[in-house]
C-alpha positions in Angstrom: -37.2 -68.9 65.5 -37.3 -70.6 62.1 -33.8 -70.3 60.5 -35.4 -68.7 57.4 -37.2 -66.0 59.5 -35.5 -62.8 60.4 -37.1 -60.2 62.6 -36.6 -56.6 61.6 -37.4 -54.4 64.5 -38.6 -51.0 63.4 -38.0 -51.8 59.8 -40.5 -51.4 57.0 -40.5 -54.1 54.3 -42.2 -53.8 50.9 -41.8 -55.5 47.6 -41.1 -56.8 45.2 -40.1 -53.4 43.7 -38.2 -52.9 40.5 -34.6 -51.6 41.1 -35.3 -48.1 39.9 -38.5 -47.7 42.0 -36.6 -49.0 45.1 -33.8 -46.5 44.9 -35.1 -43.5 43.0 -37.6 -41.2 44.8 -39.2 -39.8 41.7 -39.6 -43.2 40.0 -40.9 -44.7 43.3 -43.4 -41.9 43.7 -44.7 -42.3 40.1 -44.8 -46.0 39.8 -45.4 -47.2 43.3 -47.2 -44.3 45.1 -48.6 -46.5 47.9 -45.3 -48.1 48.8 -43.8 -46.9 52.1 -40.2 -47.6 51.0 -40.2 -46.8 47.2 -37.4 -44.5 46.4 -35.6 -44.9 49.7 -34.8 -48.6 50.1 -31.5 -49.3 51.9 -31.6 -53.1 51.8 -32.1 -55.0 48.5 -32.9 -58.7 48.6 -32.3 -60.8 45.5 -33.7 -64.3 44.6 -30.4 -66.0 43.9 -26.6 -65.8 43.9 -26.2 -64.9 40.2 -28.6 -62.0 40.5 -26.9 -60.8 43.7 -23.4 -61.0 42.2 -24.6 -59.0 39.2 -26.3 -56.4 41.4 -23.2 -56.0 43.7 -20.8 -55.6 40.8 -23.1 -53.0 39.2 -23.4 -51.0 42.4 -19.6 -51.2 43.0 -18.4 -50.4 39.6 -21.1 -48.0 38.4 -21.9 -46.2 41.6 -18.8 -46.7 43.7 -21.0 -48.2 46.4 -19.8 -50.0 49.5 -21.5 -53.4 49.7 -21.8 -56.2 52.1 -22.6 -59.8 51.1 -24.2 -62.5 53.2 -26.3 -65.6 52.5 -29.5 -65.8 54.4 -31.2 -69.1 55.3 -28.1 -71.0 56.5 -27.8 -72.3 60.1 -25.0 -69.7 60.6 -24.1 -66.6 58.6 -22.2 -67.1 55.4 -20.1 -64.2 54.2 -19.7 -63.6 50.5 -16.5 -61.9 49.3 -14.5 -61.9 46.2 -10.9 -61.1 45.2 -11.6 -57.5 44.3 -13.4 -56.5 47.5 -12.0 -53.6 49.4 -11.1 -53.8 53.1 -14.2 -51.7 53.8 -16.5 -54.2 51.9 -14.9 -57.1 53.8 -15.5 -55.4 57.1 -19.1 -54.5 56.2 -19.7 -58.2 55.4 -18.2 -59.4 58.6 -20.2 -56.8 60.6 -23.4 -57.9 59.0 -22.6 -61.6 59.7 -21.9 -60.7 63.4 -25.2 -58.9 63.7 -27.1 -61.8 62.1 -25.3 -64.4 64.3 -26.3 -62.3 67.4 -29.9 -62.1 66.2 -30.0 -65.8 65.6 -28.7 -66.5 69.2 -25.3 -67.9 68.2 -23.5 -65.3 70.3 
């Protein structure tokens, strides 16, 4: 498997979708009525580290969300954490890295 390819068994992928259409059912229904995931996305992919950092901080501070940070495309999973991460966030990032390592055949 190409290191930039990840298989998502049973998952539905769609996009790009604006943030509001990805997470809000009413906005998704109105603006992207043909999307199978609009309004119910549970994974958000961003184009670069700066965008990801901004999104994570907004979700954490404005929505009290638990987040997990990982870089895709490396030969092995790379966990992203920062000094203000909660133990739960650090555990979620480590669990995600473990799942990715297993899927890539490293375990």
